[in-house]
Backbone as CSV, one residue per row, in Angstrom:
resi,resn,N_x,N_y,N_z,CA_x,CA_y,CA_z,C_x,C_y,C_z
1,UNK,0.828,-1.208,0.000,0.000,0.000,0.000,0.868,1.266,0.000
2,UNK,1.925,1.275,0.866,2.784,2.453,0.936,3.470,2.722,-0.394
3,UNK,4.034,1.670,-1.008,4.730,1.857,-2.277,3.776,2.309,-3.373
4,UNK,2.545,1.786,-3.368,1.568,2.215,-4.363,1.287,3.704,-4.244
5,UNK,1.168,4.174,-3.002,0.903,5.590,-2.744,2.073,6.460,-3.207
6,UNK,3.283,6.013,-2.920,4.469,6.777,-3.306,4.651,6.749,-4.821
7,UNK,4.498,5.574,-5.417,4.639,5.457,-6.869,3.613,6.319,-7.597
8,UNK,2.397,6.357,-7.066,1.349,7.186,-7.668,1.748,8.662,-7.597
9,UNK,2.266,9.081,-6.434,2.657,10.486,-6.270,3.803,10.854,-7.215
10,UNK,4.800,9.989,-7.301,5.931,10.264,-8.195,5.478,10.358,-9.645
11,UNK,4.573,9.465,-10.042,4.066,9.510,-11.414,3.252,10.782,-11.647
12,UNK,2.435,11.135,-10.650,1.628,12.359,-10.780,2.521,13.575,-11.003
13,UNK,3.555,13.722,-10.167,4.417,14.900,-10.277,5.279,14.835,-11.532
14,UNK,5.696,13.636,-11.928,6.441,13.511,-13.187,5.587,13.988,-14.356
15,UNK,4.341,13.512,-14.418,3.464,13.876,-15.535,3.135,15.368,-15.516
16,UNK,2.885,15.898,-14.325,2.531,17.322,-14.238,3.710,18.225,-14.582
17,UNK,4.865,17.915,-14.040,6.045,18.737,-14.327,6.458,18.616,-15.790
18,UNK,6.351,17.417,-16.338,6.704,17.211,-17.747,5.786,18.016,-18.655
19,UNK,4.502,18.053,-18.278,3.542,18.804,-19.089,3.773,20.308,-18.973
20,UNK,4.073,20.774,-17.766,4.193,22.214,-17.541,5.558,22.771,-17.945
21,UNK,6.613,21.963,-17.810,7.963,22.484,-18.046,8.750,21.715,-19.102
22,UNK,8.311,20.501,-19.425,9.055,19.644,-20.343,9.934,18.688,-19.566
23,UNK,9.850,17.389,-19.885,10.594,16.385,-19.114,12.093,16.635,-19.138
24,UNK,12.614,17.151,-20.256,14.063,17.360,-20.351,14.570,18.401,-19.359
25,UNK,13.672,19.207,-18.821,14.072,20.207,-17.813,14.173,19.597,-16.409
26,UNK,13.645,18.377,-16.208,13.563,17.799,-14.861,14.674,16.772,-14.659
27,UNK,15.566,17.055,-13.724,16.666,16.133,-13.421,16.174,14.934,-12.624
28,UNK,15.441,15.206,-11.557,14.897,14.133,-10.726,13.762,14.650,-9.861
29,UNK,13.018,13.724,-9.303,11.954,14.017,-8.342,12.188,13.078,-7.168
30,UNK,12.352,13.624,-5.967,12.733,12.795,-4.818,11.846,13.104,-3.614
31,UNK,11.459,12.059,-2.923,10.589,12.198,-1.758,11.371,12.724,-0.560
32,UNK,10.705,13.542,0.253,11.272,13.917,1.550,10.196,13.756,2.613
33,UNK,10.611,13.481,3.840,9.643,13.343,4.913,9.704,11.999,5.620
34,UNK,8.625,11.667,6.321,8.643,10.577,7.299,8.896,9.206,6.695
35,UNK,8.580,9.005,5.415,8.876,7.707,4.789,10.383,7.455,4.773
36,UNK,11.157,8.498,4.581,12.619,8.367,4.604,13.146,8.083,6.007
37,UNK,12.353,8.430,7.021,12.816,8.286,8.409,12.339,6.982,9.047
38,UNK,11.538,6.207,8.302,10.984,4.954,8.814,9.997,5.191,9.951
39,UNK,9.303,6.346,9.921,8.302,6.635,10.958,7.001,7.123,10.317
40,UNK,6.739,6.713,9.079,5.511,7.132,8.414,4.317,6.349,8.948
41,UNK,3.152,6.926,8.789,1.889,6.292,9.153,1.039,6.180,7.880
42,UNK,-0.080,5.465,7.943,-0.949,5.395,6.758,-1.458,6.756,6.303
43,UNK,-1.356,7.761,7.185,-1.878,9.093,6.868,-0.778,10.081,6.454
44,UNK,0.442,9.611,6.377,1.552,10.503,6.030,1.412,11.013,4.602
45,UNK,1.650,12.313,4.435,1.666,12.900,3.101,2.863,12.377,2.316
46,UNK,2.758,12.455,1.002,3.889,12.142,0.135,4.320,13.457,-0.522
47,UNK,5.358,14.061,0.029,5.872,15.341,-0.466,7.200,15.123,-1.172
48,UNK,7.456,15.911,-2.201,8.652,15.707,-3.015,9.353,17.026,-3.309
49,UNK,10.604,16.887,-3.681,11.378,18.004,-4.219,11.864,17.597,-5.609
50,UNK,11.822,18.535,-6.537,12.238,18.271,-7.909,13.284,19.292,-8.328
51,UNK,14.221,18.843,-9.160,15.300,19.715,-9.625,15.059,20.099,-11.076
52,UNK,15.070,21.407,-11.321,14.840,21.972,-12.653,16.179,22.369,-13.269
53,UNK,16.404,21.938,-14.507,17.617,22.319,-15.225,17.261,23.426,-16.231
54,UNK,17.784,24.619,-16.058,17.465,25.701,-16.987,18.239,25.561,-18.291
55,UNK,17.729,26.203,-19.322,18.499,26.291,-20.567,19.666,27.238,-20.352
56,UNK,20.608,27.207,-21.269,21.742,28.135,-21.189,21.247,29.571,-21.245
57,UNK,20.243,29.801,-22.097,19.676,31.154,-22.215,19.065,31.601,-20.897
58,UNK,18.280,30.719,-20.263,17.693,31.049,-18.967,18.777,31.340,-17.934
59,UNK,19.795,30.501,-17.908,20.831,30.633,-16.881,21.609,31.938,-17.024
60,UNK,21.671,32.464,-18.244,22.409,33.711,-18.482,21.511,34.934,-18.291
61,UNK,20.284,34.865,-18.806,19.440,36.053,-18.883,18.516,36.244,-17.686
62,UNK,18.083,35.157,-17.055,17.140,35.301,-15.956,17.880,35.477,-14.642
63,UNK,17.580,36.576,-13.984,18.300,36.914,-12.749,17.815,36.080,-11.554
64,UNK,16.541,35.691,-11.590,15.986,34.942,-10.470,15.876,33.467,-10.835
65,UNK,16.498,32.599,-10.036,16.449,31.166,-10.279,15.085,30.626,-9.879
66,UNK,14.622,29.628,-10.617,13.289,29.066,-10.389,13.210,28.398,-9.023
67,UNK,12.173,28.765,-8.283,11.900,28.153,-6.978,10.399,28.276,-6.741
68,UNK,9.697,27.161,-6.938,8.234,27.175,-6.942,7.706,26.051,-6.059
69,UNK,6.660,26.343,-5.300,5.988,25.302,-4.521,4.639,25.007,-5.158
70,UNK,4.430,23.749,-5.517,3.202,23.310,-6.154,2.438,22.391,-5.196
71,UNK,1.132,22.270,-5.409,0.293,21.444,-4.547,-0.628,20.583,-5.402
72,UNK,-0.987,19.409,-4.879,-2.019,18.616,-5.534,-3.324,18.770,-4.758
73,UNK,-4.359,18.025,-5.155,-5.671,18.190,-4.526,-5.687,17.744,-3.071
74,UNK,-4.705,16.934,-2.670,-4.600,16.496,-1.276,-3.721,17.428,-0.451
75,UNK,-3.313,18.532,-1.064,-2.426,19.518,-0.443,-1.042,18.955,-0.125
76,UNK,-0.643,17.930,-0.889,0.731,17.454,-0.814,1.595,18.366,-1.686
77,UNK,2.881,18.445,-1.344,3.750,19.459,-1.919,4.758,18.893,-2.915
78,UNK,5.052,19.716,-3.900,6.228,19.512,-4.752,6.983,20.828,-4.786
79,UNK,8.204,20.811,-4.315,9.046,22.002,-4.335,10.013,21.868,-5.512
80,UNK,9.815,22.703,-6.510,10.637,22.674,-7.725,11.686,23.768,-7.638
81,UNK,12.968,23.377,-7.750,14.052,24.348,-7.636,15.046,24.200,-8.777
82,UNK,15.520,25.327,-9.269,16.646,25.373,-10.196,17.813,24.598,-9.577
83,UNK,18.537,23.872,-10.385,19.640,23.051,-9.877,20.666,23.878,-9.114
84,UNK,20.877,25.121,-9.522,21.838,25.979,-8.809,21.305,26.360,-7.433
85,UNK,19.995,26.587,-7.344,19.369,26.893,-6.062,19.393,25.662,-5.152
86,UNK,19.140,24.488,-5.739,19.172,23.257,-4.944,20.570,23.023,-4.378
87,UNK,21.585,23.289,-5.178,22.962,23.133,-4.686,23.258,24.091,-3.537
88,UNK,22.689,25.294,-3.584,22.837,26.229,-2.469,22.178,25.671,-1.212
89,UNK,21.022,25.015,-1.380,20.337,24.430,-0.227,21.130,23.265,0.354
90,UNK,21.771,22.477,-0.513,22.646,21.420,-0.011,23.748,22.021,0.862
91,UNK,24.300,23.135,0.416,25.392,23.764,1.162,24.934,24.281,2.523
92,UNK,23.652,24.607,2.644,23.132,25.059,3.934,22.931,23.901,4.900
93,UNK,23.006,22.658,4.375,22.991,21.441,5.194,21.665,21.185,5.896
94,UNK,20.566,21.647,5.285,19.244,21.375,5.831,18.855,19.942,5.517
95,UNK,18.445,19.189,6.528,18.197,17.758,6.322,17.076,17.494,5.328
96,UNK,16.080,18.386,5.228,14.975,18.164,4.298,15.403,18.241,2.836
97,UNK,16.556,18.848,2.573,17.117,18.848,1.223,18.152,17.734,1.079
98,UNK,18.995,17.570,2.076,20.023,16.533,2.001,19.415,15.141,1.853
99,UNK,18.288,14.901,2.503,17.696,13.555,2.464,17.303,13.136,1.051
100,UNK,17.054,14.114,0.166,16.672,13.761,-1.208,17.828,13.119,-1.971
101,UNK,19.045,13.278,-1.484,20.196,12.618,-2.098,20.236,11.130,-1.754
102,UNK,19.517,10.734,-0.708,19.622,9.373,-0.177,18.345,8.550,-0.307
103,UNK,17.216,9.195,-0.583,15.960,8.456,-0.582,15.920,7.401,-1.681
104,UNK,15.291,6.278,-1.364,15.065,5.228,-2.368,13.803,5.517,-3.168
105,UNK,13.017,6.499,-2.695,11.748,6.816,-3.345,11.969,8.012,-4.274
106,UNK,12.182,7.725,-5.559,12.565,8.793,-6.468,12.310,8.406,-7.919
107,UNK,12.277,9.407,-8.762,12.311,9.233,-10.211,13.515,10.010,-10.717
108,UNK,14.398,9.318,-11.441,15.570,9.947,-12.038,15.405,9.963,-13.550
109,UNK,15.659,11.110,-14.145,15.590,11.224,-15.601,16.782,10.480,-16.213
110,UNK,16.499,9.445,-16.978,17.567,8.607,-17.540,18.485,9.375,-18.493
111,UNK,17.998,10.484,-19.030,18.836,11.281,-19.934,19.964,11.977,-19.191
112,UNK,19.813,12.061,-17.871,20.842,12.708,-17.042,21.465,11.705,-16.069
113,UNK,21.621,10.483,-16.521,22.150,9.426,-15.652,23.502,9.826,-15.057
114,UNK,24.365,10.408,-15.860,25.698,10.797,-15.382,25.600,11.836,-14.266
115,UNK,24.687,12.797,-14.403,24.538,13.849,-13.391,23.961,13.273,-12.103
116,UNK,22.896,12.462,-12.235,22.293,11.856,-11.044,23.278,10.943,-10.319
117,UNK,24.051,10.179,-11.075,25.047,9.295,-10.454,26.147,10.095,-9.760
118,UNK,26.486,11.241,-10.335,27.509,12.094,-9.702,27.036,12.576,-8.333
119,UNK,25.779,13.020,-8.257,25.237,13.453,-6.963,25.216,12.299,-5.964
120,UNK,24.802,11.118,-6.416,24.721,9.969,-5.513,26.108,9.560,-5.011
121,UNK,27.103,9.629,-5.882,28.455,9.216,-5.487,29.070,10.175,-4.470
122,UNK,28.619,11.411,-4.480,29.169,12.423,-3.567,28.218,12.742,-2.411
123,UNK,27.147,11.974,-2.277,26.105,12.315,-1.309,26.633,12.433,0.120
124,UNK,27.462,11.475,0.555,27.987,11.532,1.930,28.878,12.759,2.134
125,UNK,29.693,13.077,1.140,30.547,14.265,1.241,29.707,15.529,1.369
126,UNK,28.640,15.600,0.558,27.767,16.774,0.586,27.064,16.881,1.936
127,UNK,26.573,15.758,2.447,25.806,15.764,3.694,26.651,16.135,4.910
128,UNK,27.975,15.926,4.817,28.867,16.258,5.934,29.860,17.350,5.549
129,UNK,29.512,18.108,4.527,30.448,19.098,3.999,30.749,20.206,5.005
130,UNK,29.731,20.617,5.784,29.955,21.602,6.839,29.054,21.238,8.012
131,UNK,29.595,20.464,8.942,28.789,19.954,10.047,28.315,21.065,10.978
132,UNK,29.061,22.162,11.036,28.598,23.303,11.840,27.280,23.828,11.294
133,UNK,27.214,24.003,9.968,25.966,24.423,9.342,24.866,23.396,9.607
134,UNK,25.218,22.111,9.457,24.239,21.052,9.634,23.637,21.043,11.020
135,UNK,24.486,21.180,12.031,24.014,21.173,13.421,23.185,22.423,13.707
136,UNK,23.678,23.578,13.272,22.940,24.825,13.531,21.590,24.841,12.821
137,UNK,21.542,24.305,11.607,20.274,24.242,10.871,19.260,23.380,11.609
138,UNK,19.700,22.220,12.093,18.798,21.315,12.807,18.371,21.913,14.139
139,UNK,19.304,22.528,14.839,18.964,23.159,16.124,17.967,24.296,15.929
140,UNK,18.129,25.040,14.843,17.188,26.119,14.550,15.775,25.584,14.359
141,UNK,15.648,24.490,13.609,14.334,23.864,13.421,13.752,23.415,14.758
142,UNK,14.588,22.765,15.558,14.113,22.206,16.825,13.688,23.297,17.808
143,UNK,14.497,24.330,17.947,14.187,25.390,18.900,12.939,26.170,18.495
144,UNK,12.754,26.348,17.188,11.542,26.998,16.695,10.312,26.148,17.016
145,UNK,10.439,24.833,16.868,9.325,23.928,17.161,9.034,23.886,18.655
146,UNK,10.079,23.908,19.480,9.895,23.931,20.939,9.139,25.189,21.354
147,UNK,9.478,26.309,20.730,8.794,27.581,21.037,7.304,27.469,20.717
148,UNK,6.961,26.866,19.585,5.551,26.681,19.223,4.869,25.702,20.162
149,UNK,5.612,24.675,20.577,5.032,23.649,21.439,4.697,24.204,22.817
150,UNK,5.456,25.170,23.296,5.185,25.747,24.610,3.813,26.436,24.634
151,UNK,3.392,26.958,23.487,2.076,27.606,23.429,0.955,26.606,23.190
152,UNK,1.315,25.378,22.794,0.314,24.324,22.569,0.928,22.983,22.947
153,UNK,1.048,22.716,24.250,1.813,21.546,24.721,1.202,20.196,24.385
154,UNK,-0.019,20.160,23.849,-0.603,18.859,23.496,-0.510,18.589,21.989
155,UNK,0.285,19.383,21.283,0.509,19.127,19.853,1.540,18.012,19.735
156,UNK,1.057,16.773,19.711,1.949,15.620,19.775,2.795,15.460,18.518
157,UNK,2.311,15.933,17.381,3.101,15.851,16.151,4.361,16.695,16.261
158,UNK,4.229,17.849,16.888,5.416,18.696,17.086,6.373,18.060,18.089
159,UNK,5.815,17.410,19.093,6.664,16.695,20.043,7.446,15.601,19.323
160,UNK,6.774,14.899,18.413,7.437,13.852,17.630,8.571,14.431,16.797
161,UNK,8.343,15.602,16.222,9.376,16.241,15.396,10.617,16.553,16.227
162,UNK,10.424,17.081,17.426,11.561,17.436,18.289,12.350,16.190,18.683
163,UNK,11.621,15.134,19.049,12.294,13.891,19.441,13.067,13.315,18.255
164,UNK,12.445,13.348,17.070,13.141,12.843,15.877,14.420,13.643,15.628
165,UNK,14.340,14.959,15.706,15.524,15.787,15.461,16.612,15.516,16.491
166,UNK,16.210,15.232,17.708,17.171,14.877,18.757,17.903,13.586,18.394
167,UNK,17.156,12.572,17.975,17.769,11.293,17.592,18.679,11.474,16.377
168,UNK,18.172,12.193,15.379,18.941,12.451,14.151,20.247,13.167,14.462
169,UNK,20.161,14.222,15.259,21.336,15.058,15.487,22.415,14.333,16.272
170,UNK,22.022,13.517,17.235,23.017,12.743,17.982,23.811,11.828,17.056
171,UNK,23.120,11.186,16.114,23.815,10.301,15.166,24.685,11.106,14.205
172,UNK,24.180,12.254,13.771,24.928,13.110,12.843,26.228,13.592,13.485
173,UNK,26.136,14.063,14.714,27.320,14.556,15.424,28.321,13.426,15.665
174,UNK,27.798,12.216,15.913,28.671,11.062,16.159,29.326,10.534,14.883
175,UNK,28.948,11.079,13.728,29.619,10.728,12.475,29.093,9.505,11.764
176,UNK,27.848,9.124,12.046,27.251,7.988,11.350,27.018,8.329,9.875
177,UNK,26.934,7.289,9.038,26.578,7.549,7.651,25.171,8.147,7.616
178,UNK,24.895,8.905,6.555,23.709,9.763,6.583,22.401,8.983,6.570
179,UNK,22.357,7.847,5.890,21.131,7.042,5.907,20.803,6.581,7.328
180,UNK,21.832,6.221,8.079,21.627,5.836,9.479,21.114,7.017,10.289
181,UNK,21.638,8.201,10.021,21.167,9.409,10.715,19.679,9.640,10.455
182,UNK,19.275,9.436,9.204,17.896,9.732,8.815,16.887,8.745,9.397
183,UNK,17.228,7.457,9.411,16.258,6.424,9.751,16.252,6.109,11.253
184,UNK,15.067,5.929,11.781,14.907,5.481,13.170,14.712,3.970,13.139
185,UNK,15.648,3.240,13.729,15.506,1.778,13.693,14.897,1.261,15.010
186,UNK,14.650,-0.023,15.025,13.917,-0.617,16.150,14.701,-0.585,17.462
187,UNK,16.005,-0.439,17.381,16.812,-0.496,18.598,16.927,0.855,19.306
188,UNK,16.552,1.925,18.652,16.740,3.260,19.242,15.706,3.531,20.326
189,UNK,16.157,4.302,21.331,15.285,4.614,22.456,15.315,6.109,22.760
190,UNK,14.194,6.566,23.303,14.121,7.922,23.844,13.576,7.796,25.258
191,UNK,14.388,8.216,26.238,14.086,7.978,27.637,13.860,6.474,27.832
192,UNK,12.735,6.077,28.397,12.506,4.641,28.630,11.688,3.999,27.513
193,UNK,11.474,4.737,26.422,10.593,4.257,25.372,11.373,3.794,24.146
194,UNK,10.853,2.774,23.464,11.337,2.428,22.131,10.960,3.580,21.217
195,UNK,11.948,4.168,20.544,11.736,5.446,19.858,10.765,5.356,18.683
196,UNK,10.926,4.320,17.852,10.111,4.273,16.624,8.616,4.162,16.916
197,UNK,8.160,3.174,17.728,6.719,3.121,18.024,6.219,4.362,18.758
198,UNK,7.072,4.958,19.592,6.684,6.187,20.286,6.411,7.300,19.284
199,UNK,7.320,7.485,18.334,7.156,8.548,17.342,5.913,8.330,16.481
200,UNK,5.685,7.089,16.096,4.508,6.795,15.268,3.225,7.068,16.050
201,UNK,3.189,6.674,17.326,2.005,6.945,18.149,1.780,8.446,18.318
202,UNK,2.853,9.176,18.514,2.725,10.627,18.653,2.171,11.251,17.370
203,UNK,2.669,10.797,16.226,2.208,11.334,14.956,0.731,11.012,14.716
204,UNK,0.268,9.914,15.311,-1.144,9.533,15.196,-1.993,10.154,16.308
205,UNK,-1.354,11.021,17.130,-2.039,11.637,18.271,-2.595,10.588,19.223
206,UNK,-1.806,9.550,19.431,-2.215,8.451,20.295,-1.544,8.620,21.656
207,UNK,-2.313,8.975,22.650,-1.757,9.261,23.976,-1.357,8.023,24.760
208,UNK,-1.714,6.845,24.286,-1.454,5.643,25.078,0.031,5.376,25.270
209,UNK,0.887,5.974,24.454,2.323,5.783,24.625,2.843,6.453,25.889
210,UNK,2.084,7.400,26.410,2.550,8.163,27.559,1.981,7.608,28.850
211,UNK,2.855,7.309,29.791,2.353,6.979,31.114,2.211,8.280,31.906
212,UNK,1.624,8.208,33.085,1.370,9.416,33.883,2.650,10.146,34.227
213,UNK,3.702,9.381,34.495,4.969,10.007,34.873,5.509,10.876,33.740
214,UNK,5.446,10.347,32.510,5.963,11.115,31.374,5.149,12.388,31.182
215,UNK,3.819,12.269,31.265,2.972,13.439,31.079,3.268,14.506,32.136
216,UNK,3.547,14.076,33.345,3.860,15.033,34.405,5.204,15.706,34.171
217,UNK,6.088,15.018,33.454,7.435,15.553,33.261,7.648,16.136,31.853
218,UNK,6.545,16.436,31.168,6.656,16.985,29.820,7.485,18.263,29.806
219,UNK,7.203,19.169,30.733,7.947,20.437,30.785,9.427,20.194,31.045
220,UNK,9.700,19.263,31.952,11.096,18.941,32.272,11.802,18.369,31.045
221,UNK,11.104,17.521,30.303,11.676,16.930,29.083,11.958,18.002,28.049
222,UNK,11.023,18.928,27.878,11.224,20.020,26.921,12.410,20.892,27.305
223,UNK,12.543,21.180,28.586,13.678,21.984,29.052,14.989,21.279,28.743
224,UNK,15.033,19.974,28.981,16.231,19.192,28.710,16.564,19.185,27.218
225,UNK,15.537,19.002,26.376,15.752,19.011,24.934,16.193,20.389,24.447
226,UNK,15.579,21.411,25.003,15.940,22.774,24.610,17.401,23.058,24.949
227,UNK,17.831,22.610,26.106,19.223,22.804,26.522,20.168,22.066,25.575
228,UNK,19.787,20.862,25.177,20.600,20.090,24.233,20.767,20.842,22.920
229,UNK,19.669,21.334,22.354,19.734,21.995,21.051,20.459,23.349,21.124
230,UNK,20.411,24.000,22.258,21.114,25.276,22.414,22.630,25.079,22.441
231,UNK,23.067,23.919,22.900,24.509,23.703,23.098,25.121,22.697,22.125
232,UNK,24.322,22.132,21.241,24.790,21.028,20.395,25.915,21.427,19.452
233,UNK,25.951,22.696,19.048,26.951,23.113,18.049,28.337,23.336,18.650
234,UNK,28.436,23.321,19.979,29.744,23.529,20.609,30.683,22.371,20.266
235,UNK,31.877,22.708,19.911,32.947,21.737,19.622,32.708,20.889,18.376
236,UNK,31.726,21.260,17.552,31.519,20.566,16.278,32.408,21.212,15.231
237,UNK,33.218,20.407,14.582,34.162,20.935,13.602,33.730,20.559,12.191
238,UNK,34.006,21.454,11.243,33.722,21.164,9.839,34.811,20.265,9.273
239,UNK,34.515,19.646,8.158,35.503,18.805,7.495,36.469,19.682,6.703
240,UNK,37.492,19.060,6.160,38.444,19.787,5.318,38.082,19.702,3.839
241,UNK,36.851,19.251,3.559,36.443,18.976,2.180,35.531,20.065,1.613
242,UNK,35.411,21.204,2.315,34.435,22.218,1.932,34.679,22.755,0.528
243,UNK,35.920,23.096,0.211,36.224,23.662,-1.108,35.921,22.669,-2.213
244,UNK,36.291,21.421,-2.013,36.031,20.385,-3.016,34.537,20.191,-3.262
245,UNK,33.739,20.215,-2.191,32.297,20.021,-2.337,31.668,21.212,-3.048
246,UNK,32.071,22.420,-2.682,31.527,23.610,-3.359,31.854,23.576,-4.845
247,UNK,33.085,23.204,-5.182,33.485,23.097,-6.590,32.655,22.032,-7.298
248,UNK,32.492,20.871,-6.657,31.720,19.792,-7.259,30.293,20.239,-7.552
249,UNK,29.649,20.916,-6.604,28.264,21.331,-6.791,28.131,22.327,-7.938
250,UNK,29.033,23.292,-7.997,28.953,24.291,-9.065,29.238,23.660,-10.428
251,UNK,30.217,22.783,-10.473,30.565,22.151,-11.744,29.450,21.219,-12.216
252,UNK,28.857,20.463,-11.291,27.804,19.526,-11.673,26.569,20.277,-12.173
253,UNK,26.238,21.390,-11.533,25.131,22.207,-12.015,25.423,22.737,-13.418
254,UNK,26.652,23.200,-13.629,27.056,23.691,-14.958,26.980,22.568,-15.991
255,UNK,27.466,21.388,-15.631,27.429,20.243,-16.549,25.995,19.880,-16.935
256,UNK,25.087,19.961,-15.968,23.682,19.634,-16.236,23.074,20.636,-17.215
257,UNK,23.378,21.905,-17.024,22.863,22.941,-17.933,23.397,22.737,-19.339
258,UNK,24.667,22.411,-19.455,25.254,22.185,-20.777,24.677,20.933,-21.428
259,UNK,24.398,19.903,-20.638,23.820,18.681,-21.184,22.399,18.935,-21.679
260,UNK,21.641,19.744,-20.934,20.289,20.095,-21.408,20.368,20.753,-22.779
261,UNK,21.315,21.626,-22.952,21.423,22.338,-24.234,21.889,21.418,-25.358
262,UNK,22.664,20.385,-25.008,23.011,19.387,-26.008,21.768,18.608,-26.444
263,UNK,20.898,18.267,-25.475,19.648,17.573,-25.799,18.751,18.453,-26.670
264,UNK,18.761,19.752,-26.362,17.939,20.700,-27.101,18.352,20.795,-28.556
265,UNK,19.656,20.599,-28.789,20.187,20.746,-30.147,19.948,19.522,-31.017
266,UNK,19.612,18.387,-30.376,19.435,17.144,-31.140,18.135,17.183,-31.950
């Protein structure tokens, strides 16, 4: 059932983007969200990000790079970005963009096999290119969510998001490969709870996962998490690969634009 839902969404966005922009302009369409984290529910949306390859003329003459958010009738999202803009987002180390390099749920344009394979081969380097940025980006998301949660402490979906970011960030800082960072496996725990079933129950607004003690200590837990996210960036060092990754991203974007124009000339 899950794969049918994802396959349907990928086909829908492929057909819509191909009709509106032309298939040759689309490098890939990749899912982001809870399916990548192994904490999806039957009600999880299927949201995607797509990479747009501009023509040489567009890349020279248009000052603003394409960045558009589209919606379907279920209010699921497709974020379409110029390849140069997407590379900038990779450099900011936001997990919602980085995860698209690793997801198994995707459509890749076969005409750009070399470009897609280049991104996949460098995915780990890109995801750890600047860990300071990565940690600060995640902490920013978490602290913003904690602030919203304080005004609505029974928003269990937001609580799930904070716990997920806590689990993700600990693995990221410890230097795990990025797929491991993204996915919550059966062995992971948060406090005295098995993390994966806890997160799924929270996302379903199912209070049965909480015993009375946990509910009484919600504020204490939030304070502890807030303290963690405020201090997580201390002593985190960037890699020595920053220049190489920046060069790779700019060159790969340039190569994709030139390849599109070769296809256009055929």
